[in-house]
ZAMARGU-4260 file (C-alpha; in steps of 0.2 Angstrom, whole numbers, plus 5000, padded with zeros to 4 digits):
<rodrens>
0) 5144/6608/5494 | 5129/6606/5505 | 5121/6622/5511 | 5119/6623/5530 | 5101/6628/5535
5) 5100/6646/5538 | 5088/6644/5552 | 5101/6633/5562 | 5115/6646/5559 | 5104/6660/5564
10) 5099/6652/5580 | 5118/6649/5584 | 5123/6666/5580 | 5109/6674/5589 | 5117/6668/5605
15) 5133/6678/5601 | 5126/6694/5593 | 5110/6702/5586 | 5118/6712/5572 | 5132/6710/5560
20) 5141/6727/5557 | 5149/6731/5541 | 5161/6745/5535 | 5157/6764/5537 | 5144/6760/5550
25) 5133/6750/5538 | 5123/6738/5549 | 5114/6722/5543 | 5102/6712/5554 | 5105/6694/5555
30) 5087/6692/5547 | 5094/6699/5531 | 5109/6687/5530 | 5109/6678/5513 | 5099/6662/5512
35) 5115/6652/5512 | 5130/6658/5521 | 5141/6648/5509 | 5134/6657/5494 | 5147/6671/5493
40) 5161/6659/5497 | 5156/6648/5483 | 5155/6661/5470 | 5168/6657/5458 | 5180/6670/5450
45) 5180/6668/5431 | 5195/6658/5425 | 5203/6661/5409 | 5198/6667/5396 | 5188/6682/5403
50) 5178/6692/5391 | 5174/6709/5399 | 5163/6723/5393 | 5161/6740/5401 | 5145/6750/5400
55) 5145/6769/5404 | 5134/6777/5390 | 5116/6779/5393 | 5105/6767/5382 | 5088/6773/5377
60) 5074/6764/5387 | 5086/6755/5398 | 5090/6757/5416 | 5105/6746/5422 | 5113/6732/5413
65) 5105/6725/5396 | 5096/6708/5394 | 5109/6694/5394 | 5105/6690/5376 | 5112/6706/5371
70) 5129/6702/5378 | 5130/6683/5375 | 5148/6678/5374 | 5154/6689/5388 | 5157/6683/5406
75) 5160/6700/5415 | 5149/6716/5414 | 5156/6732/5422 | 5144/6745/5427 | 5154/6762/5425
80) 5158/6772/5435 | 5158/6774/5454 | 5168/6790/5458 | 5175/6797/5474 | 5160/6808/5475
85) 5147/6795/5471 | 5139/6783/5458 | 5137/6790/5441 | 5130/6784/5424 | 5127/6765/5424
90) 5133/6763/5441 | 5120/6775/5447 | 5107/6767/5437 | 5110/6751/5446 | 5106/6760/5463
95) 5090/6766/5455 | 5083/6749/5453 | 5073/6741/5466 | 5081/6727/5476 | 5069/6715/5468
100) 5074/6721/5451 | 5092/6720/5455 | 5089/6702/5462 | 5081/6697/5446 | 5094/6704/5435
105) 5108/6696/5445 | 5099/6679/5444 | 5098/6680/5425 | 5116/6685/5424 | 5122/6671/5435
110) 5112/6659/5425 | 5121/6665/5409 | 5138/6664/5418 | 5140/6683/5418 | 5147/6692/5433
115) 5141/6710/5437 | 5155/6722/5444 | 5157/6740/5446 | 5171/6750/5438 | 5178/6764/5448
120) 5187/6781/5445 | 5189/6781/5425 | 5196/6796/5416 | 5186/6810/5426 | 5192/6805/5443
125) 5210/6809/5450 | 5209/6802/5468 | 5228/6804/5472 | 5230/6821/5464 | 5214/6827/5473
130) 5220/6820/5490 | 5207/6806/5493 | 5212/6795/5507 | 5215/6777/5500 | 5209/6768/5515
135) 5192/6778/5517 | 5190/6777/5498 | 5192/6758/5498 | 5180/6756/5512 | 5167/6767/5504
140) 5168/6758/5487 | 5169/6740/5494 | 5153/6745/5504 | 5145/6749/5488 | 5149/6732/5481
145) 5142/6723/5496 | 5127/6735/5498 | 5121/6733/5480 | 5126/6714/5479 | 5139/6715/5465
150) 5152/6702/5461 | 5167/6713/5463 | 5176/6729/5458 | 5187/6735/5443 | 5200/6749/5447
155) 5201/6760/5432 | 5214/6772/5439 | 5218/6785/5426 | 5226/6798/5437 | 5240/6802/5424
160) 5246/6818/5433 | 5250/6807/5449 | 5259/6793/5439 | 5268/6806/5428 | 5275/6815/5444
165) 5286/6800/5446 | 5287/6802/5465 | 5280/6785/5469 | 5264/6793/5478 | 5252/6786/5465
170) 5259/6768/5466 | 5259/6769/5485 | 5241/6776/5484 | 5236/6761/5473 | 5244/6748/5484
175) 5236/6755/5500 | 5219/6756/5491 | 5220/6738/5484 | 5225/6731/5501 | 5211/6739/5509
180) 5199/6733/5496 | 5204/6715/5499 | 5201/6717/5518 | 5183/6721/5513 | 5181/6710/5498
185) 5191/6694/5501 | 5200/6685/5488 | 5190/6671/5480 | 5174/6678/5485 | 5174/6695/5475
190) 5182/6700/5459 | 5196/6713/5460 | 5203/6719/5444 | 5213/6734/5438 | 5213/6742/5421
195) 5229/6751/5418 | 5234/6759/5401 | 5248/6748/5393 | 5262/6761/5394 | 5261/6760/5413
200) 5270/6743/5411 | 5285/6751/5401 | 5301/6749/5411 | 5310/6764/5416 | 5297/6776/5409
205) 5290/6782/5426 | 5299/6787/5441 | 5288/6777/5453 | 5288/6762/5442 | 5269/6764/5438
210) 5261/6747/5436 | 5277/6737/5437 | 5278/6743/5455 | 5259/6741/5459 | 5261/6723/5453
215) 5276/6720/5464 | 5267/6726/5479 | 5249/6720/5477 | 5249/6710/5461 | 5245/6694/5471
220) 5228/6702/5477 | 5223/6707/5459 | 5213/6694/5449 | 5218/6701/5432 | 5222/6717/5422
225) 5210/6724/5409 | 5225/6732/5400 | 5220/6747/5389 | 5229/6745/5373 | 5221/6761/5366
230) 5222/6780/5367 | 5241/6780/5368 | 5245/6786/5351 | 5239/6785/5333 | 5250/6770/5328
235) 5251/6762/5345 | 5245/6744/5346 | 5236/6744/5330 | 5244/6728/5322 | 5245/6711/5329
240) 5264/6713/5330 | 5263/6729/5339 | 5249/6723/5351 | 5257/6706/5355 | 5276/6706/5352
245) 5285/6723/5349 | 5278/6739/5355 | 5285/6756/5348 | 5300/6765/5355 | 5287/6778/5362
250) 5281/6765/5375 | 5295/6751/5375 | 5291/6734/5381 | 5272/6737/5383 | 5265/6724/5370
255) 5256/6709/5378 | 5271/6697/5378 | 5284/6710/5382 | 5273/6715/5398 | 5274/6697/5403
260) 5293/6697/5400 | 5293/6710/5414 | 5286/6698/5427 | 5267/6701/5425 | 5259/6684/5424
265) 5253/6681/5406 | 5237/6673/5413 | 5232/6690/5420 | 5234/6701/5405 | 5217/6703/5397
270) 5218/6712/5380 | 5208/6728/5380 | 5202/6737/5364 | 5188/6750/5359 | 5173/6743/5351
275) 5173/6756/5336 | 5184/6770/5330 | 5172/6782/5340 | 5175/6773/5356 | 5193/6779/5358
280) 5205/6792/5351 | 5215/6778/5343 | 5220/6760/5345 | 5205/6753/5336 | 5207/6736/5327
285) 5192/6729/5317 | 5184/6714/5326 | 5189/6702/5312 | 5207/6708/5312 | 5207/6707/5331
290) 5201/6689/5330 | 5217/6685/5321 | 5228/6694/5334 | 5218/6684/5348 | 5221/6668/5339
295) 5240/6672/5337 | 5241/6676/5355 | 5233/6660/5360 | 5244/6650/5349 | 5259/6657/5358
300) 5252/6652/5375 | 5241/6666/5380 | 5222/6663/5385 | 5218/6677/5397 | 5204/6685/5387
305) 5198/6701/5379 | 5190/6717/5386 | 5181/6730/5376 | 5175/6748/5379 | 5160/6749/5378
310) 5142/6743/5376 | 5131/6745/5366 | 5144/6748/5352 | 5151/6731/5357 | 5138/6717/5360
315) 5135/6699/5357 | 5140/6700/5338 | 5156/6709/5342 | 5163/6697/5354 | 5157/6682/5343
320) 5168/6689/5330 | 5183/6692/5341 | 5182/6675/5349 | 5178/6666/5333 | 5195/6660/5329
325) 5203/6656/5346 | 5188/6654/5358 | 5172/6650/5348 | 5157/6645/5357
</rodrens>
């Protein structure tokens, strides 16, 4: 696609308005409009398979994301976390870099085919329980994505009390939040993913329906799900059979293909696992064994990809092993 001259565009737009206003009062002069107005629209959303890595823990001597060579084999890097009270950890580090440093990193990541996104909420934030307004929260977080030139947002909603209440308020909150994110971050231009725990897809276990309801209401707005198949019980999702085909009676129908049988598109179900035993309470599968599970899933028609928590315990060598049988580079 040919990029229209920005000088011509600015001249035309100047006759209509001298500024472009964004959400929450953020104002940007036309002079700071991207070099090509087509750039954002042309940013592709990663197609299957997606290989997603989160980063929250501090890394000595490093501010922001690592050099691309350390995460070769991944195509999405999630800076964690942006909370309702502001940016923390790796998300905060991204804001501490200069605009030139961020631009350089973004260029390097783009050249390597890696998208940079921010993950929000996580295990320490409970937006529904704490009474956060979903519309205002979505506007604030979408503004962060745009202000700091990120490729999208991952919704790591872990408000267990709200889901367990079974009154539908958590599901309604998530639906409103997701719709408003899409108002600010249009589909096809920005990545929008969710990272639910696998049991939230179990039919009949939650009064409000948990993520089965969320998917019914706003699934079409979500690019894919980084499903957390860990931290749900000592023996949950620790074998290829339990992970892929038959979950336990504790969380029925929450294995990969069982979730798909409940109406969630198989192409949107990214398998999430911890990098090491120490990265989760339970659910760890050694990378070489996980590679076997991934190959089995692919042979059965799945190709959505793999997610891991977290860098630097997982890096290029981890994903090389996990991809080796099904998706070798």
